[in-house]
N, C-alpha and C positions, 0 to 999 in steps of 0.2 A: 769192415763193410762200409761202403760209402753211404752217406745220407740220401734218403729218397728225394726225388724232385717234388717240391711242394708247389702245386699249381692251382691258381684260382682265376677269377674272371671279374670284369666289371659287371655288376648286376644289370645295369641299363643297356648292356650290349644284347640282352635278350628282349629289349623293348619293355613296354609297360604291361606287366602280367599281374594277375592276382597272386598274392603272397604264396598260397599253397602250390600254385603252378610253377612259380619261380623256384621254390625250394625243391620241388620234384625234379626240375631240370638240372639243378645243381647236383642233386644226388645221382641223376642219370649219367652225368659226365664226370662224376667223382671229384668234383672240385672241393677242396678242403677249406677254402676261404674265398672271400669276395672283397671287392671295393664297392662300397655302398654310397651312392649319391642319392639319398632318400628322396629328395625333392624331384629328381629325374625319374626314379622308378615308381614312386608313389605320390604323385602331386596332389591327389585328393586328401592325403593324410598330412601333407606339408604344403599348404597353400602359399606360404612365404618362408624363406630360409630362417627368419627369426621366429617363426610360429612353432618351432619345435618345443616340446615340453618334456619333462622327465618321463611322463607317461608314454609319449610317442616313442622315446628312446627305449624304454623298458619293453614295450610291446614288440618292436622289431628285433631288439637284441635277444629277447627270450625265444622268439620264433626261429631265428637262425641258430641259436644255441641248441634248441631241441632238434633241429634238422641236422645237427652235426657240422655246421658251417660257421667258421669264425669270420668276423668282420675285421679284415686286416687293415683296411683304410676306410675311414669315414670321409667321403668326398664332399668338399664344399668349394666348388670352383667359382670363385668370385674375382673381380678385377681389383686387386689391391693397389694398383697404380692409376686408378681412374683419375683423369685430370680435374674432374669436378670434385672438390673437397667433400661435399655432402654425400655424393655417391660413393666416394672412396671410404668415408667413415661408415656408411651403411654396409659396405662389403666387409669391413673389419668387424663390425658388430655381428653380422651373420656368421662369420667365421668364429668369433668369440662364443656365440651360442653353441656351435658345434663342439668347441673345446670344452665348454662347461658340461656338456651332456655326453661326452665321448665314453666315459666310464659306464654310464647307464646303457649305452649301446653294447658294452662289452668289448670296447677297443680302447687303444691309447694313442692312436695316430690319426690326425686330421690333415687332409692333403688338399693342395691347390697349386695351380700355376700362378705366375706373377701377373698375367694379364697384359694389357696394352695401354700406353699413354695416349692412344688415339683410337679411332674406330677401326678395329681389325689391324691389318698390317700397316706399319708406318716406320720409316727410317729413324724416327725420333726414339724408338725403343732401343736403339743402339748407342744412345748417348750416355755420358757419365751422369747426367741429371736423372735420366730414367732409372739407372741402377741405384742412384742415391735414394730415390723415392721408394724403390722396391725394398731396399735395405731398411729404411725407416719403418715401412709397414710391417716387414717381417719381424723386426725387433719388437714392435708393439704386440704382435701376435705371440711371440715367444715369451714375453713377459707375462702375458695372460696364461699361456700354457704352463708356465712354471708354477703359477698359483694353484692349478688343478692337478699337477703331477702328470700331465699328458704331453704329447709331442706334436710339433708342427712339421709336416712333410711338405717340402717345396720341390716342384718339378720344373726343370729347365725346359725351354722350348725355343726353337730357332728364331721365331719372330717376336720373342718376348724380351724384356730387359735382362732377364737371366737366360742368355742364349748360347752359352758355351759352358763346358766343364770348368774352364778356368774361372769364369765369373761365379759359378756355383761354389767353387773352392774359396774364392775371395769372400763370398757371403759367409761361409762357415768360419772363416778367419775373423771377420768383423764381429760375428755373433757366435762366440765359442761355446755357447750353452749346449748341453747334451739334449735339451728339449727342442732342438732344431736338427732335423735329419733330411736326407735327400730321397725323393722318389725318382729313381733313375730310369729314364726311357731313352735308350740309345737312338732309336729312330727319330726322336725329336731333335737330335743334334745333326742329322744328316741333311746335306744340301747337294744340289747338282754339281757343286764344285769340289766337295770333299768326300763324296761317298766312295770314290775309288781308293781312297786312303783310309777307309773306315777302320781297318785293323789298328792303325796308329791312333785314330780318334778314340776307339774303345779302350785301348790299352792305357792311354793317357788319362781318360776319364776315371777308369777303375783305380788307377794309381793315385790320382788327386783326391778322389772322394772316399775311397777305401771303406773303412768301417763306419762311415757316416751315412752310407746308403741303407735305408730301412727296408725298402722293397724294390723290386724291379718290375717295370711294365715291359711286356713282351709283345711287340707288334712289328710288322714288316712293311716294306716299302718297295716301290719301283720308281723309275724316272721316265716321265713321259713329256716330250717336247720341252725338256729342260726344267721340268717341275717335279717335285717329289709328290708321289701319290701313295696313299696307304692301301695295302692289299692284305689278304689273309696271311697269317703266319705260315711260313714255309713256301709261299707262292712268290716271294720277292727276292731282293738282293741283300738283305741284312745277313751278316755273318753271326749266327747265334752261338757258334762253338765257344768263343772266348767268354761270352756271358754265362753260358752253362758251366764252363770250367770254374769260373768265379763262384757260381752258386754251389758247385759240388765240392770244391776243395778249399776255397778261401773263406766262404761264409756258409758252411753247411746248415741246412734247414731254413735259409732265408727264403722268403715267399716271393714267388713270381706271379704276376697277374696278366693273364691274356687280355689283349685289348684290340678293339676294332676288327675282330674276326667274326663275320656273320655265322649264325648257327649252322647253316648248310656246310660250312667249312670247318666247324669247330672240332669235330672228332679227328679229322685229318691233321689239324694243327696240333692237337694234343699228342697224337701218335708221333708226329714229326719231332716235337720237342723231347718226348720221352726217349725215342730212339737215339737222338743225338746226345742226350744226357747220358744214356747208358754207354755210348761210344767214347765220349771224351775222357 
């Protein structure tokens, strides 16, 4: 018998809700796990990313545990390649706080993207120097993660220094620690130029990253006036079948996290993924 589809969601895709209301919604949609960026979902409890305490972590960790929901990823999305050294160090410190408290939350994986060496999109993100800075920052985070027996999850994104599966693989080669894993979001690698060849892009990424993928983000996209636009899962152009085949046969029980799907579309997206998972 094939392993079931393990589907979760980013908690902040429900917006800012009281904790009991959020856990009720997670139960309603039968999500087994979440990605929790606690500062985004509960800013009143976390006025600053470094303001987390063991008590904060224990409070939220226990609440989700009692609700039968596992925190698959503790999100700490900071700019680890900020060109301002002080701001970059502050970002690394914030991530380090999350690493230190991950076990108190009941998780072992803390995730981020690499960020940008400029304000938003800049071609400077595609330089060797940008990748070098990203690798230096990731190495510092992994060293810290090894101290606490937890894992850094890095997510590639098309406008970031880590913008291809090849660069993600290069990062894994440079930092061979098992305390570094990949959060794989195929939609993040899509461009107006490559989306028609997405089967090849997906196949290469899964081959290169293989069992260093910790979790998958599941989101969809379309192309409008030559630009990638994110849409609810099942409403766009992404080919989910190879991702679900990977989840079902290559990495049974790996967790998938629904992303950027508004609640009005959520049940339809869940049904779409489950139906396709059953078919592949």
